[in-house]
C-alpha positions as CSV (number, residue, x, y, z in Angstrom):
1,M,78.1,-143.6,-65.1
2,D,76.4,-140.5,-63.0
3,I,78.4,-137.2,-63.8
4,E,76.4,-136.2,-60.6
5,Q,77.4,-138.5,-57.8
6,L,80.6,-138.5,-59.5
7,N,81.0,-134.7,-58.8
8,T,79.5,-135.3,-55.1
9,D,82.2,-138.0,-54.0
10,F,85.2,-136.9,-56.0
11,G,84.0,-133.0,-57.7
12,I,86.9,-130.1,-56.0
13,V,85.5,-126.7,-56.4
14,G,87.1,-124.3,-58.0
15,Q,89.4,-127.3,-59.5
16,L,88.0,-130.1,-60.5
17,K,84.7,-131.1,-61.8
18,F,83.3,-134.0,-63.8
19,V,80.7,-133.3,-66.9
20,R,79.7,-135.7,-70.4
21,G,81.5,-134.6,-72.6
22,H,81.9,-135.9,-76.3
23,G,78.9,-138.8,-77.3
24,G,78.3,-139.1,-74.1
25,L,81.3,-140.2,-72.6
26,P,82.5,-139.2,-68.9
27,F,85.3,-136.6,-68.6
28,I,87.2,-134.8,-65.8
29,E,87.9,-130.8,-66.7
30,I,90.5,-129.7,-64.4
31,T,91.4,-125.9,-63.8
32,N,93.9,-124.5,-61.7
33,E,96.4,-121.7,-61.5
34,S,99.2,-123.4,-63.5
35,A,96.8,-125.5,-66.3
36,T,93.6,-126.5,-67.7
37,A,93.2,-130.4,-68.6
38,L,90.6,-133.1,-69.9
39,I,90.2,-136.6,-69.0
40,S,88.4,-139.2,-70.7
41,I,86.9,-142.0,-68.3
42,Y,87.0,-143.9,-70.7
43,A,90.5,-145.1,-71.5
44,A,92.3,-142.9,-68.6
45,Q,93.0,-140.7,-71.8
46,V,94.4,-137.1,-71.0
47,L,92.2,-135.1,-74.5
48,S,93.2,-131.9,-73.3
49,Y,96.5,-129.6,-71.4
50,Q,96.5,-126.0,-71.7
51,P,99.4,-124.1,-69.5
52,I,97.5,-121.0,-68.5
53,A,100.3,-119.2,-70.5
54,A,100.0,-121.4,-73.2
55,A,97.9,-119.6,-76.5
56,E,96.7,-123.3,-77.1
57,D,96.7,-126.5,-76.5
58,L,99.7,-129.1,-76.4
59,L,98.3,-132.2,-77.5
60,F,96.9,-132.9,-80.5
61,L,93.1,-134.4,-80.9
62,S,92.2,-135.9,-84.5
63,E,88.8,-134.1,-85.9
64,Q,88.2,-137.8,-86.5
65,S,88.4,-139.1,-83.4
66,C,85.0,-141.5,-82.4
67,Y,84.0,-140.9,-78.9
68,E,81.6,-144.1,-78.2
69,P,82.3,-147.0,-75.7
70,G,84.7,-150.0,-78.1
71,K,86.2,-147.5,-80.3
72,A,90.1,-145.3,-79.3
73,I,89.9,-142.3,-79.3
74,R,92.1,-140.6,-81.5
75,G,95.0,-138.3,-80.2
76,G,96.0,-136.8,-76.9
77,I,98.1,-139.0,-74.0
78,P,96.7,-142.7,-74.7
79,I,97.2,-145.9,-72.8
80,C,98.9,-148.2,-74.6
81,W,98.4,-151.2,-72.6
82,P,98.8,-154.6,-72.2
83,W,100.6,-154.4,-75.9
84,F,101.9,-151.9,-78.3
85,G,100.4,-152.4,-82.2
86,S,98.9,-154.9,-83.4
87,D,97.2,-157.8,-80.7
88,P,100.0,-160.7,-80.3
89,Q,97.8,-163.2,-79.8
90,D,95.0,-161.7,-82.1
91,L,92.9,-162.6,-79.8
92,E,91.0,-158.9,-79.3
93,G,91.7,-157.4,-82.6
94,L,92.7,-154.5,-81.0
95,S,95.8,-152.3,-81.8
96,H,97.6,-151.2,-78.5
97,G,96.1,-152.9,-76.0
98,F,92.3,-153.1,-74.8
99,V,92.7,-150.6,-71.6
100,R,91.8,-148.0,-74.4
101,N,88.8,-149.1,-74.8
102,D,86.5,-149.5,-71.8
103,F,86.1,-147.6,-68.9
104,W,88.4,-147.1,-65.8
105,K,87.1,-146.6,-62.2
106,V,88.3,-143.1,-60.5
107,I,89.9,-144.4,-57.2
108,N,90.6,-140.8,-55.8
109,V,91.5,-137.1,-56.6
110,S,93.0,-134.3,-54.6
111,A,94.6,-130.4,-54.9
112,L,97.6,-130.8,-53.9
113,S,98.2,-127.3,-54.1
114,P,96.7,-124.5,-56.1
115,F,99.0,-125.5,-58.9
116,E,98.1,-128.9,-58.6
117,T,95.4,-131.7,-59.3
118,K,95.9,-135.8,-58.8
119,V,93.7,-137.8,-60.4
120,T,93.6,-141.4,-59.7
121,L,92.5,-143.6,-62.5
122,K,91.9,-148.0,-62.4
123,F,91.3,-150.6,-64.8
124,T,89.3,-153.0,-63.2
125,Q,87.7,-155.2,-66.1
126,P,88.0,-158.7,-66.1
127,K,90.0,-158.8,-68.9
128,L,92.7,-158.7,-66.9
129,N,92.7,-162.0,-65.6
130,N,93.3,-163.6,-69.3
131,I,96.7,-161.9,-69.3
132,T,99.5,-164.7,-69.8
């Protein structure tokens, strides 16, 4: 993903920017008057959330996390879909679904106020067509 293009298309000066994170994965950094947050476009996973008044991050993120395509990031707030636990059809061998092991598309971002930032991501991979 082209970080520069994402910033041109979706960046919000002083509130939201796209950066290369761990393992070169594209991350969204949000800083507004109420909190800071870090979201990975890989897996659409919230990796960090720290209210301005908080002394530390509210989310756990494992130091053993792998930041590479095909691997799930351990910690934060993952999206587990279309199943939680073992693959019920044992097709992909992935725990907690396949949407946490692929890139999502940025659809929209907006600064709702100086205290609120909205990000809309969409899973667009063809794997969705194979769900029964």
